[in-house]
N, C-alpha and C positions, 0 to 999 in steps of 0.2 A: 161660854162666858164672854161678855162684851168687855173690851178694854175700858178703863176709866178715862174720863176727860181730864186733860191737863188745863188748868185755869191760870191765866195771867191777868192780873187785875190792873190793866192799863187801858186807856182809851185807844181804840184802833186809829191809825193815821190814814187819812184819806189821800187819794192820788192828788186831789186839789191842794192839799196842805203840803205834799211832799216836794213840790217844785216851786221855785221862785219865778215870779213874773207871769206874763200871759203865755199860755200855751198856744202855739201856732201850728196848725195842721200842715204837714209836709205835702208836697205834690203827690207823693206815693199814697198817702192817706186819702187825699181828696179823690184820686183815681179809684182807689179801693172802695170808698164810700159810694161813688157814682156807679161803679160796677155792681156792687151788692144791691143798691136801691133799685137798679134796673132788673135784677133777676129774682129778688125776694117775691114769693107769691103773695097774693091777697089772701090773708087769713084773718079770722076773727080772734082777737085776744080776749080771754076770759076776764070778767070783772073781778075786782078784789085782789087779794094776795096771789102771787104767782110762783111757780117753780120753773126754772129754765134748765132743761136737759140739753147737754151739748156734747157732741162727739167731734173732736178736732183731729183731723188726719194730717199729720206733718210728714214730709219726706226726710226730715232731719231728726234723728232720735235725740239729739241734744237740745232741741227746741223746748223752751219752758212752757208748761201747760197753761200758765196764766197769761202769757203774752198776748194771746188773741182775745182775751175777755173784754177789756174796756172798749176797744174800738168796735167790736162786734155788738156788744150790748148797746152802746150809744147809737149805732146804726139801726138796730132793731127798734129802739125807742123812737127814732126819727121816722122810720118807715111806717110804724104801726100806731103812732101818736098815743103812746102811753108813757107814764113816768116810770123809769127803771127802779125807783124806790119801792115799787110794788113787788119786786122780785125778792122773795124771802128764802128761797133755797136754790142753790146751784148744784147740779149733778153733772160733773165734767169728767170726760174720759178722753185720754190721749191715745192715738193709734199711729203707728208708723207704717207708711205706704211708700210705694215707688215714686220717684220724682215724676211730676206731672199728674199724679193722682190725688193731690192734696184736696181737702174738702172740709166743709163745716156742715154738720147735720144738727138740727135743733128741734125742740118742742117747747112751747110755752103753755103750761097747763096749770089748772088751779092748785094752789098750795094746800096741802093737807098736813096737819100737825101730827 
């Protein structure tokens, strides 16, 4: 038996609405973006709606699973020239690894209902 969905009838708050003023990228973010853009392979992004499968390997078990999402998705969007509003499903898994073995693994595949 599948658990039932819990519904909350309120409009979700976007990250853009959550903060006041202009968001400025930190130097650490800019360095991270530059590093990822240089190592992300050339891949073909499927047309239409997408599913992003992501395995995030942290060395700290207290790291929140969602902290890596926004920067990583924005960098994927920049690298592969697609609009991230095409992502209709996120499948995210967190894994704890030894320090120095942190990583991100991902797939962008066609969305299936």
